[in-house]
N, C-alpha and C positions, 0 to 999 in steps of 0.2 A: 442429499448433498450433491448428486450429479446435476440436478436442476439449478442449484445455486451456482455451480461452476459454469453452466451454460449461460446463465444470465450475466455473470461477471465477465465472461469472454465476449459476449455480445456487446455489452456496454463499453468494454475496453476497445473493441474494434471501432464502434461508432465514435468514441471520443479520441481515437488515435493515441491512446495511452500506451506508454511503454509497458510491455508485458513480456516476461521471460518465462520459458518453461524449461526447468532444469531437472534432469533425472537424478534421483537420490542415489542411484547406482554409481553415478559418475562423481559424487561428492565424497571427499575424504572424511574420515572420522577424525576430527581435529578440533582443537580450541584455538588454533592459529588462524587469524583472520586472513593473512597473506596467502596461506596455503589454500584456504577455502576459496578466496577470490581467484586464485590461479586455476581452479578447477572449473570456473564458469566459462561459457563461450566468449570468444574475443569481443563481440559486440557488447555483451553485458559487462565485461570487465572494463572496457573503455567508458561506458556510461556511468558505472559505479565510481570509477576513479575521478571522473569529471565532477560528479556530484559531491564526492568527499572533499575535493579541493574547494568547491564553493562553500560547503558547510564550514570548513575550517576557517576560511578567510572572513566569513560573515558571523562566526560565533554561534552557529546553529548546533543545538544539542539534540540528542535522540535517546529514546528509551524503547524497549521492546517488551511486550507482554502478550500472553496468550489471549486469543480473541474472547475467551470467557470473561475477561476483565474489561469489556467495553464499558466506558463511563459516560452516562448520560450528561453529566455535568461538564466533562472535558471534551468529549468527542462530538456531541450533537451540534454545538456551535460551529465547529470546523466543517462538518458535513453540510450544514445549512448554508454557510458562506460559499462553499464550493458549488453547490447546486444553484444558488442564486447567480453565480458567475456563468455557469453552464447554460442557463435558460435565458440570460439577458440578451435581448435582441432577437429572440426566436419566438415561435408560437407554442413552445413546450410549456407544460404545467410544472411549476416549481414543486408543488405537493407530490405529483406523480413521480418526478425524478428523484426527489428526496426519499420517498418511501422505497423506491427500487434500490437506491444506494444503501439505505439503512438496513433493508432486509438482507442484502447480500452480505453485509458485514455481520449483522446480528445472527444470521443462520450459518455462518461459517464456523462449524464446531471444531475444526482442526486447523485453525489459522493463528497467525501472529500479527499483532498490530504494532507498527512502528509509529511513535508519536514524535513529531519534530517541534522543537521549541526555539524561539528567538533568543538572542543573548540575554535579555533581561525579562524574560517571560516565564511565568509559572503555568500558563495555559498553552496547550499545543496550538500551532498555527497550520499544521498539515498532518495528514495521516497516510500510511501506506499499509496494505494488507498482503501478507504472504500466506498462502494456503497450501497445505499438503493434500494431494488427492492421489491415493494409491502410492506409487513410487515416484511421483512427480511433485516438485515444489514449485 
């Protein structure tokens, strides 16, 4: 698992992806989304609120499942589309980049996958991975 986290961190830095590290010690035990959101660092709160506003105005829906429920049918097309965009115009190999991304998600044994759906879609158009590593989310 530590190797998977290092690969994920390295890829996030290279791609300039938003990555937040939140200590579970600082998170309230609650089912109230507002209370949970208030416990995040200010930068993360702003980013999440901005995204939520975009989701609501565009009719984007989301579901969350444990990473054990990675779906080849649902998730692989999203991963493939993403990696095609990442390598477009570069000398990177699509196959290499896809395999790295797939392995990070597939080997994350204690994570959660958020799937994002368009207003009239039954197939996800984007994925997000949350991973617990020790006492950090």
